[in-house]
C-alpha positions as CSV (number, residue, x, y, z in Angstrom):
1,M,129.5,30.6,275.2
2,L,132.5,31.0,272.8
3,T,130.9,28.5,270.3
4,Y,127.6,30.5,270.3
5,Y,129.6,33.7,269.8
6,L,131.5,32.4,266.9
7,E,128.4,31.0,265.2
8,A,126.6,34.3,265.7
9,A,129.5,36.2,264.2
10,M,129.6,33.9,261.2
11,R,125.9,34.6,260.6
12,H,126.9,38.2,259.9
13,A,129.7,37.3,257.4
14,E,129.6,39.0,254.0
15,Y,131.1,37.6,250.9
16,E,132.0,39.0,247.5
17,Q,133.2,37.2,244.4
18,S,136.0,38.9,242.4
19,T,135.9,39.2,238.6
20,E,138.5,36.4,238.5
21,G,136.2,34.1,240.4
22,S,137.8,33.9,243.8
23,W,135.9,34.9,247.0
24,W,136.6,37.4,249.7
25,G,134.8,37.6,253.0
26,H,134.7,39.7,256.2
27,I,132.5,40.2,259.2
28,P,131.4,43.8,259.9
29,N,132.8,45.4,263.1
30,F,135.7,42.9,263.3
31,K,138.5,45.3,262.3
32,G,141.2,43.7,260.2
33,L,139.4,40.3,259.9
34,W,139.0,38.9,256.4
35,A,139.7,35.8,254.4
36,D,139.7,34.7,250.8
37,G,139.4,31.4,248.9
38,E,138.9,29.8,245.6
39,S,135.2,29.1,246.4
40,Q,132.7,30.6,248.8
41,E,132.8,27.4,250.9
42,V,136.7,27.6,251.2
43,C,136.4,31.3,252.0
44,R,133.9,30.6,254.7
45,A,136.1,28.0,256.3
46,E,139.1,30.3,256.2
47,L,137.1,33.1,257.7
48,K,135.8,30.9,260.5
49,S,139.4,29.9,261.3
50,A,140.6,33.5,261.2
51,L,137.7,34.6,263.4
52,E,138.6,32.0,266.0
53,D,142.3,33.2,266.0
54,W,141.2,36.9,266.1
55,V,138.9,36.4,269.1
56,L,141.3,34.3,271.1
57,F,144.2,36.7,270.4
58,S,142.0,39.7,271.3
59,L,140.8,38.1,274.6
60,R,144.4,37.0,275.5
61,R,145.6,40.6,275.0
62,Q,142.5,42.0,276.8
63,L,141.5,43.9,273.7
64,P,137.8,44.6,273.1
65,V,135.7,42.3,271.0
66,P,132.4,43.3,269.4
67,I,129.2,42.3,271.1
68,V,127.4,40.0,268.7
69,D,123.7,39.3,268.9
70,G,123.7,40.2,272.6
71,I,126.7,37.9,273.4
72,D,129.4,39.9,275.2
73,L,132.8,38.1,275.8
74,T,134.2,41.1,277.8
75,V,136.1,39.7,280.8
76,T,135.5,41.8,283.9
77,E,137.8,41.6,286.8
78,V,136.5,39.8,289.9
79,A,137.4,41.5,293.2
């Protein structure tokens, strides 16, 4: 499920090119998550890596993560 979640989140990524030619990317609703790179492809790879770290950190700390395309990674306690 994690792989599907990451792939779905990356489909929502937005990229912008600076006037200097470098690229900046982020994914809406993922607060504080962004990456940059010398090309759009490098930026995308950096963003994917940052997303993986962001999600794993958030889940480990029991912080909320956005629901993406109906995929909810919220861990509920089992009694």
